[in-house]
VOKOLKOL-286458 format. One line per field, with one value per residue (C-alpha): residue number from 1; x, y, z. Coordinates in Angstrom, 2 decimals, always signed. Layout:
VOKOLKOL-286458
seq	NUM	... .
c1	X	... .
c2	Y	... .
c3	Z	... .
//
This chain:
VOKOLKOL-286458
seq	1	2	3	4	5	6	7	8	9	10	11	12	13	14	15	16	17	18	19	20	21	22	23	24	25	26	27	28	29	30	31	32	33	34	35	36	37	38	39	40	41	42	43	44	45	46	47	48	49	50	51	52	53	54	55	56	57	58	59	60	61	62	63	64	65	66	67	68	69	70	71	72	73	74	75	76	77	78	79	80	81	82	83	84	85	86	87	88	89	90	91	92	93	94	95	96	97	98	99	100	101	102	103	104	105	106	107	108	109	110	111	112	113	114	115	116	117	118	119	120	121	122	123	124	125	126	127	128	129	130	131	132	133	134	135	136	137	138	139	140	141	142	143	144	145	146	147	148	149	150	151	152	153	154	155	156	157	158	159	160	161	162	163	164	165	166	167	168	169	170	171	172	173	174	175	176	177	178	179	180	181	182	183	184	185	186	187	188	189	190	191	192	193	194	195	196	197	198	199	200	201	202	203	204	205	206	207	208	209	210	211	212	213	214	215	216	217	218	219	220	221	222	223	224	225	226	227	228	229	230	231	232	233	234	235	236	237	238	239	240	241	242	243	244	245	246	247	248	249	250	251	252	253	254	255	256	257	258	259	260	261	262	263	264	265	266	267	268	269	270	271	272	273	274	275	276	277	278	279	280	281 .
c1	-25.22	-25.39	-23.23	-22.30	-22.18	-18.96	-19.74	-18.76	-17.28	-17.67	-14.46	-13.84	-14.17	-10.77	-9.65	-8.66	-5.04	-5.29	-6.56	-3.70	-1.20	-2.69	-2.53	+1.06	+2.00	+0.41	+2.22	+5.53	+5.29	+5.36	+8.90	+9.07	+6.09	+7.55	+11.03	+9.59	+8.09	+11.39	+13.35	+10.89	+11.33	+15.12	+14.91	+12.41	+14.77	+17.67	+15.69	+14.94	+18.55	+19.76	+17.27	+18.54	+22.19	+21.73	+20.44	+23.48	+25.49	+22.53	+22.31	+26.02	+25.71	+22.06	+21.00	+20.51	+16.77	+15.31	+14.53	+11.32	+11.37	+11.98	+14.83	+13.89	+13.25	+14.35	+11.69	+13.28	+9.92	+9.16	+12.57	+13.16	+9.72	+9.48	+6.46	+8.60	+9.32	+5.71	+4.49	+6.91	+5.65	+2.03	+2.37	+4.38	+1.89	-1.13	+0.27	+0.91	-2.65	-4.08	-2.06	-3.14	-6.70	-6.57	-3.69	-5.95	-8.68	-6.20	-4.74	-8.04	-6.71	-9.67	-11.96	-9.80	-9.65	-13.42	-14.00	-11.81	-13.12	-16.67	-16.53	-15.45	-15.49	-13.00	-10.69	-10.81	-10.33	-7.18	-5.89	-6.61	-4.84	-1.81	-1.34	-2.21	+0.31	+3.14	+2.63	+2.27	+5.65	+7.17	+5.65	+6.95	+10.46	+10.54	+8.96	+10.94	+14.16	+13.93	+13.09	+15.87	+18.52	+17.82	+17.61	+20.85	+22.42	+20.90	+21.92	+25.35	+23.59	+21.42	+18.17	+17.46	+14.25	+13.24	+10.03	+9.01	+9.03	+5.68	+4.12	+6.91	+5.22	+2.06	+4.10	+5.91	+2.65	+0.88	+3.79	+3.65	-0.15	-0.66	+1.23	-1.30	-4.15	-2.89	-2.49	-6.16	-7.20	-5.21	-7.08	-10.41	-9.34	-8.09	-11.43	-13.42	-11.40	-9.79	-7.20	-3.54	-3.16	-6.53	-5.93	-2.46	-3.49	-6.53	-4.30	-1.92	-4.80	-6.36	-3.11	-1.35	-3.49	-6.76	-5.14	-3.94	-7.57	-8.39	-5.56	-5.35	-7.10	-9.57	-12.54	-12.99	-15.10	-12.48	-9.69	-11.60	-12.18	-8.46	-7.55	-9.68	-7.83	-5.53	-2.09	-3.27	-3.94	-0.31	+0.79	-1.20	-0.08	+3.61	+3.48	+5.16	+3.29	+4.76	+6.50	+6.60	+5.35	+1.59	-1.15	-2.48	-6.03	-8.75	-6.27	-7.90	-7.39	-5.21	-8.26	-9.97	-6.95	-6.84	-10.55	-10.20	-7.37	-9.37	-12.47	-10.48	-9.11	-12.45	-14.29	-11.67	-12.10	-15.90	-15.76	-13.44	-15.68	-18.92	-17.53	-15.89	-18.99	-21.50	-19.65	-19.11	-15.59 .
c2	+39.10	+38.61	+36.26	+36.59	+33.42	+32.89	+32.62	+29.37	+29.35	+26.36	+24.71	+25.43	+22.42	+21.04	+21.94	+19.30	+20.38	+19.70	+16.19	+15.62	+16.81	+14.48	+11.50	+12.36	+12.40	+8.96	+7.55	+9.11	+7.55	+4.11	+4.35	+0.73	+1.29	+3.88	+2.37	-0.84	+1.08	+2.89	-0.36	-2.10	+0.72	+0.35	-3.43	-3.14	-0.91	-3.25	-6.26	-4.52	-3.47	-6.99	-8.47	-6.30	-6.72	-10.49	-10.15	-8.31	-11.47	-12.77	-9.45	-9.63	-13.21	-13.79	-17.43	-18.81	-19.11	-22.49	-23.20	-21.47	-19.12	-15.39	-13.92	-13.04	-9.34	-8.08	-6.09	-3.53	-2.74	-6.35	-6.86	-3.38	-3.05	-6.60	-8.20	-9.30	-5.70	-4.74	-7.51	-6.41	-2.83	-4.02	-6.02	-3.27	-0.53	-2.73	-3.59	+0.09	+0.96	-1.83	-1.01	+2.63	+1.44	-1.77	-0.41	+2.22	-0.32	-2.73	-0.11	+1.62	+4.91	+5.10	+5.99	+8.97	+10.01	+9.98	+11.64	+14.53	+14.52	+13.14	+13.63	+10.13	+10.88	+13.67	+11.35	+8.70	+11.32	+12.51	+8.94	+8.35	+11.53	+10.91	+7.22	+7.75	+10.57	+8.69	+5.51	+7.49	+9.05	+5.63	+4.17	+7.05	+6.70	+2.96	+3.28	+6.24	+5.17	+1.64	+2.79	+5.35	+3.19	+0.00	+1.75	+3.59	+0.14	-1.03	+2.05	+0.59	-2.46	-0.16	-1.56	+1.12	+3.13	+6.66	+7.96	+9.37	+5.94	+4.31	+2.78	+3.81	+6.70	+4.62	+1.76	+4.04	+5.66	+2.31	+0.80	+3.75	+3.98	+0.40	+1.18	+3.68	+1.57	-1.39	+0.86	+1.87	-1.77	-2.54	+0.22	-1.31	-4.75	-3.24	-1.50	-4.64	-7.11	-4.94	-7.61	-7.63	-11.25	-11.45	-8.21	-9.18	-12.73	-11.43	-8.98	-11.74	-13.95	-11.15	-10.11	-13.43	-16.50	-15.50	-14.77	-18.40	-19.53	-17.38	-18.13	-20.01	-19.36	-22.25	-20.47	-16.88	-15.85	-17.15	-15.38	-12.10	-12.23	-12.73	-9.82	-7.51	-8.28	-5.49	-6.70	-7.86	-4.23	-3.18	-6.30	-5.11	-1.50	-2.39	-4.46	-2.54	-2.31	-4.79	-6.77	-10.56	-10.37	-10.95	-11.85	-14.57	-14.73	-12.41	-9.78	-6.52	-3.26	-0.49	+1.65	-1.28	-1.78	+1.89	+1.83	-1.38	+0.04	+3.18	+1.22	-0.86	+2.31	+4.14	+1.05	+0.56	+4.13	+3.77	+0.54	+2.10	+5.14	+3.14	+0.54	+3.05	+5.27	+2.51	+0.17	+0.88	+1.35 .
c3	+50.16	+46.44	+44.50	+40.87	+38.87	+37.01	+33.30	+31.67	+28.22	+25.98	+24.88	+21.21	+18.96	+17.96	+14.49	+12.00	+12.30	+16.05	+15.34	+12.91	+15.51	+18.11	+15.77	+14.87	+18.57	+19.03	+16.02	+16.99	+20.46	+18.79	+17.46	+16.40	+14.09	+11.77	+12.05	+10.63	+7.71	+7.09	+7.28	+4.96	+2.43	+2.46	+2.18	-0.70	-2.67	-1.89	-3.13	-6.43	-6.87	-6.15	-8.62	-11.46	-10.44	-10.59	-14.15	-15.49	-16.35	-18.38	-20.23	-21.00	-22.22	-23.23	-23.59	-27.08	-27.84	-28.67	-32.34	-33.34	-30.35	-30.56	-28.49	-24.93	-24.39	-21.00	-19.12	-16.75	-15.17	-14.28	-12.68	-11.26	-9.65	-8.41	-6.79	-3.82	-2.82	-3.51	-1.22	+1.49	+1.37	+1.28	+4.49	+6.23	+5.30	+6.05	+9.47	+10.20	+9.25	+11.38	+14.48	+14.46	+15.01	+17.02	+19.12	+20.67	+21.39	+22.96	+25.32	+26.03	+24.67	+22.30	+25.24	+26.13	+22.49	+22.02	+25.38	+24.27	+20.69	+20.37	+16.59	+15.65	+11.94	+12.50	+14.42	+11.71	+8.99	+10.76	+10.99	+7.31	+6.20	+8.42	+7.64	+3.99	+3.72	+5.43	+3.43	+0.19	+0.90	+1.63	-1.52	-3.64	-2.20	-2.95	-6.39	-7.71	-5.99	-7.36	-10.87	-11.12	-9.47	-11.41	-14.77	-14.03	-13.60	-16.89	-18.86	-19.64	-21.17	-23.32	-21.93	-19.33	-19.38	-18.43	-16.91	-20.28	-21.94	-22.60	-19.51	-17.12	-15.33	-14.92	-13.44	-10.98	-9.86	-9.48	-7.55	-5.15	-4.87	-3.72	-0.48	+0.97	-0.40	+1.66	+4.70	+4.46	+4.07	+7.21	+9.06	+8.05	+9.29	+12.54	+13.08	+12.29	+14.36	+17.08	+17.72	+16.73	+15.65	+13.93	+12.00	+10.75	+9.86	+7.96	+6.12	+5.07	+3.94	+1.87	+0.25	-0.30	+0.46	-1.22	-4.63	-4.75	-4.83	-7.86	-10.28	-13.54	-16.82	-16.86	-15.28	-16.32	-13.34	-10.90	-12.76	-12.84	-9.10	-8.63	-10.89	-8.74	-5.52	-4.24	-5.28	-8.71	-9.62	-9.25	-11.11	-14.12	-13.87	-13.86	-17.06	-19.84	-23.16	-25.63	-22.92	-22.90	-19.30	-19.13	-16.66	-18.95	-20.24	-18.98	-17.84	-16.72	-18.53	-17.12	-16.34	-14.65	-12.40	-11.42	-10.60	-8.61	-6.52	-5.84	-4.89	-2.39	-0.78	-0.64	+0.63	+3.35	+4.57	+4.52	+6.51	+9.09	+9.57	+9.80	+12.21	+14.54	+14.62	+15.32	+17.65	+21.32	+22.61 .
//
């Protein structure tokens, strides 16, 4: 009696779109995660609107300048794209990026993921594209929404700006771009530390505590380190040319700030890929 062996067909390798779909399902299952990002975006816009609304009485009745001082020039970019809202979006996006990595290690889901898809680089690439895309959208909504809404409020005071004015488009793009950059930095910290508390605390220290150690204009090398930290880049990009708002001595150039932001993002992705590939699950 002869038997015929049943031919075995190799499973086709998952396409990148399949990996994206899988990562989207994981993210969508954590409803609190993207709700936090959505809520942070709404709060960030509200903070910017409130900041400009609070300035309207001063625009209607500007204070008398001191003798020898020039009249104060109101900067709609500085007030309408405030650092408070930028910081809020940075911590929200960074936390989202971190949880997408350390969350899988904490639950053990990462073993199932890599068993189904041995190509770790493909998995991380899908995470980067998904989280980067979502946070880019959130950053664009906050940046464009804040700019248009606050300058609509200021139009009646004849100090409003448009996107075509000098420095405005750059400021809006920079204000939006820092959000996905912080999300990628959060992913790198999540991959390195694999722990919720440690990742979030490290993110807060990098974004808010470390810059306090590199301020002031006394020592140039200290100041230049500080100006190359993530949130300092958006601070420079949102300063309007000719504005009284400055970063003090040794301020970086616009190009330098763009390059620095890009380097942080690329380095974060590289760290995430290397760490996930080389460390055991």
